[in-house]
C-alpha positions as CSV (number, residue, x, y, z in Angstrom):
1,M,102.5,89.4,103.8
2,S,99.6,87.9,106.0
3,K,95.9,89.1,104.4
4,T,94.0,91.0,106.4
5,P,89.9,91.0,106.7
6,R,89.0,94.3,104.7
7,R,87.9,97.2,107.1
8,V,85.0,98.7,105.2
9,P,84.1,102.6,105.6
10,A,80.4,103.5,107.2
11,T,79.5,105.3,103.7
12,L,80.8,102.2,101.4
13,R,78.4,100.2,103.4
14,S,76.0,102.1,103.8
15,F,76.4,102.3,100.1
16,E,76.7,99.0,99.6
17,S,73.5,98.0,101.4
18,K,71.3,100.6,99.6
19,F,72.3,100.1,96.3
20,P,73.3,96.4,96.2
21,R,73.3,96.4,92.1
22,V,75.2,99.2,91.5
23,W,77.7,98.0,94.1
24,T,77.9,94.6,92.1
25,S,78.5,96.5,88.8
26,Y,81.0,98.9,89.4
27,R,83.4,95.7,91.6
28,A,82.5,93.7,88.2
29,L,84.0,97.0,86.2
30,H,87.0,97.5,88.6
31,D,87.7,93.3,88.5
32,A,87.9,93.6,84.6
33,C,89.9,96.5,84.5
34,D,92.7,94.6,86.5
35,S,92.5,91.3,85.0
36,I,92.4,92.7,81.2
37,G,96.0,92.9,81.0
38,P,99.4,92.1,82.2
39,L,100.5,94.2,84.8
40,T,101.1,92.7,88.7
41,P,99.1,93.4,91.5
42,K,101.8,95.2,93.0
43,T,102.1,97.6,89.6
44,R,98.4,98.0,89.2
45,E,98.5,99.2,92.9
46,L,101.4,101.5,92.6
47,I,99.7,103.3,89.5
48,K,96.4,103.7,91.4
49,I,98.6,105.1,94.3
50,G,100.0,108.0,91.9
51,I,96.1,108.5,90.6
52,E,95.2,109.2,94.6
53,V,97.7,111.3,94.4
54,A,96.8,113.4,91.7
55,R,93.0,113.5,92.9
56,K,94.1,114.2,96.1
57,R,91.8,111.3,98.1
58,H,93.5,110.5,101.6
59,G,91.0,107.6,101.9
60,G,92.1,106.6,98.6
61,L,95.7,106.7,98.7
62,V,95.5,104.6,102.3
63,A,93.7,101.6,100.5
64,H,95.5,101.7,98.1
65,I,98.8,101.8,100.2
66,T,97.5,98.9,102.1
67,R,96.9,96.9,98.9
68,A,100.4,97.4,97.4
69,R,101.7,96.7,100.6
70,R,99.7,93.4,100.7
71,A,100.8,93.0,97.0
72,G,104.3,92.5,97.9
73,A,105.5,96.7,97.5
74,S,108.3,98.2,99.2
75,R,107.7,101.7,101.6
76,T,110.9,102.6,99.0
77,E,108.2,102.2,95.5
78,I,105.2,103.5,97.5
79,Y,107.0,106.5,97.9
80,Q,108.3,106.7,94.8
81,A,104.7,106.0,93.1
82,I,104.2,109.3,95.0
83,L,106.8,111.6,94.5
84,L,106.7,110.5,90.4
85,A,103.5,112.8,90.5
86,V,105.6,115.9,91.9
87,P,106.3,117.7,87.8
88,L,102.7,116.6,87.2
89,V,100.7,117.7,90.1
90,G,103.3,120.0,92.7
91,I,104.8,119.7,95.9
92,P,102.3,121.0,98.1
93,D,99.9,118.2,97.1
94,V,103.1,115.4,97.0
95,L,104.0,116.6,100.1
96,D,100.4,116.5,101.6
97,A,100.5,112.8,99.9
98,F,103.8,111.7,101.6
99,A,102.3,112.8,105.3
100,V,99.5,110.5,104.7
101,A,101.6,107.5,103.5
102,K,104.2,108.2,106.4
103,R,101.4,107.8,108.7
104,R,100.3,104.8,107.2
105,L,104.2,103.6,106.8
106,G,105.6,104.4,109.6
């Protein structure tokens, strides 16, 4: 999978610019959490997809779908990560997340 440049939303760019120490600290925490255990990048992104489904965060869902694909996750794996949320959050939220994923994945 080819590496594409990171597209950063304008709000995030503004936050990074206004609060660089906070952003740097957040990124360090993020990186520490990602690197502390044995999970692969693909597995971590699939888990994060499920978290974003539960949180109803479309922007985060799109970001983690993109990262999961870059990490080698198939469409089927991504859809399963979304489907795993059905018994926890209900079918309406999963259908909403499925629509987001379908637009992103085709």
